[in-house]
Structures are given as C-alpha cells and as structure tokens.
N, C-alpha and C positions, 0 to 999 in steps of 0.2 A: 599521408599516413596518418598524422595526428588528426586532421580534418575528419577523416573517416571515422576514427575512434570516437571521438566528439560526437558525430553524427549518429552513431550506433547508440553511444551512451544516451544521449538525449531522446531518440525514439524508446529505448527502455524505460527510460525516466517517464515519460509521457504515459507509456502504457501502464506502467506502475501507478501513477496517479489517476488515471482513468479507472482501473480496476479498483483501487483503494476508494475514491469518490464513489463509485457505484455501490460498494459494500457499506460503507457509511450512510447513504442514502436509503439502503434496504434495512438497516438497523433501525435508523429513525421510523421508517414505514412500520416495521414490526413493533417498535414501542407505541406508536400511534394506535395501530391496530389492537394492542393488548388495553391500553386505555379505553379504547372505544366500546371494546368487547366487555370490559368491566362494568362500564357505564351502562350498557343497554341490558346486561344481565340484572344488575341491581334495579333499573327502572321495571323490567319484566318481573321481577320477585315482588317490587312494590304494587304492580298493577294485579298480580295473582292474588295478593294479601287482600287488596281493595276488593276486588271481584269476589273472594269468598265471604267477605264481611257484608256485601250487599244482598239485601233479601231478594228471593226469587221474583218477586211482585214487580220490580223494576226491570223490565224486559229490556227497554232501550237502553240503559245505562250497562245492563249485563253485556248486552250485544256489542256495544260500542267497546267496552274493555277487551272484549273477546277479540274484536278486530285489532285493537291495538297491540294485545298480546301475539296475535298471529304475525303481524307487521314485524314486531321486534324478535321474534323467534326466526323469521326469514333473514332478517339483517343479522343477528348472531350466528346463523349457519353460514352466511356469507363471509363474515368476519373470519369464522373458524377455517373456513376453506382457503382464505387468503393467507391466514396465518400457516395453515399446513403447506401452502406452496411456497412460504417463505423459509419452513422447516426444511423442506426439500431441496430448496435452492442452496442453504447453507449446510445441507448434508447432516442434519441432526434431528433426533427422533422426537423431542421435546423442548421446553422452555429452558432445561439445565443445560443444554448444550449452548444456547444463546450466551450464557455468561462465559463460557470459554472463547466463544467467537469474538465478544466485546473485548475481552483481554487481548486476544490475538490482534484485533484491530487498533487497540491502543497501543501495543509494543510495535506495531508496524508504522503507526503515527510517530512514534518517537525515533524509529529507525529512519523512516524517510527524512525526518528534521535533521539528523545526524548525518545522512548522506547528503542532504542538501547543504549543510555546513561544509563538508569536505569537498563537495563539488566546488563552491566559491573558493576556498582554499586551493584546490590543486590547479583551478582555473587561473587564479593569480600568479601561482608559481609557473605554470606553462606559459603565460603571457610574458613573464619576465625571462624565462628560459629563450622562448622564440626571438625576445628583443636582444638578449645576449647574442643568441646564434647570428642574427642579422648583423649584429656590428662586427662579430668575429668574420663573416664573411666578408663584409665591406673591407675589413683590414686585412683579409688574405688576398683579396683583389688587389690591393695597393701593393703588396710584397712581390718580391721577385719569385718567379716559381722554383728556382733552384733552392733559394733561400728558405722558402716555405717547406719543401720537401726535406731538406736538412732538418728543419726543427721538427717537423712530424716524426721523423725516424728518431729523432733524440727522445722524444717524450713517450713514444710508443712503449717500450717495454714496461715502464713505470704504470702506464694507464691500463695495459693488459693485465698486470699482477693486481692492480687495485680493482679492477672488474672481476676479475676470477675470485678474488677474496670476497667481494660483496655476493658473488653468485653463491659461492661456498657458504657463506654465512645465512643467505637467504634459503638455501635448497638442502642444506645439510642434513636435514631429518629425512628427506625423502631418499630411498635407495637409488643408485645410479648416479647421483648428482656429481660425485667426485670423478667418474668417468667423462661426465660433460666437460670438466676443466681440463682434462687433459690432453 
C-alpha cells in the first residue's frame, strides 16, 4: 500500500516537474523573442532614418537599404507571431499578463522546493517507521501467539481512544466528523 502511494506521488511529482520545466522554457523563449524584437525594431528604425538621409541619386544604396528593411520587417512579423503564439499558450492577451505568469512560476518554484524538502523529511520518517515495523514483526514472531494476543487486547482500548482523539482533532472542522468516531 505504501509503495503504491509513493509510486503515485512520484508520478505526480514527475508530471509537475515536466510541466514546470516546460513553462520555464517558454518564459525564457518569450524573453528571448522580446529581446530580438526590440533589437530588430531598433535596427529597422536606424535603417529607415539612414534611407531618408540618403539622396535619391544613390539608387544602389537606396535599394540595398530597402531590401534590408523588408527583411527586417519580415523578421519582426515572424517574431510577433511567435510572441502571439506564446501569449495564446499562456492564455494572456498581452505582455502585462506575462508578469503575473512569471510571479506564478516563481511561487510554483518555491512551492516545489518546499514539497521536495517535505518529501525528503517524510521519506526518512517512513523509512524509520518501516524499520520499526519490521523489528516489531520480528519480535512478534518470536513471541507466543497467546501472549501476543493478550498484549494486543490490553493496549487496544488506549490506542483506539488515542486514534479517535487524533481523528477528531484533525477533522473537527468538518461536519460529520464526530459521527465517524462513534
């Protein structure tokens, strides 16, 4: 049973890490696209200003600049479409939503770190409990069956009361919890 829970947890953790890793990669891709877009727009503006300043007599230079500007315009449109695809992927309309997504990813990152720490802690506790259980099973195998049964019946009422109190403390806020204990 415990192994099934651990396997299920590991599958879910792997899935979370996979989606989180993809989201981080998409954010980095978005930031890279924004940088490229700004650089290409600036370069296009510079070329447009240079084209305006060149006299009409320099036809070859004028044509060369026009070709460069057209290529940059095409690159800019490609980058804008990639950016729009990323916006669509993140379900946001513009760059303002990306800030919220970055904050969400940062909070996910800290939550994952906390979960990893808790996993390590509980894994150690589980290993200790399993070792203790194995030792108790070994001791029980060495005991006489009647003696073991008498010892179990002696401690059972206390353990039932303790378990009921723990359940009541854990689930006291939920309706119907008291009926579970009766």
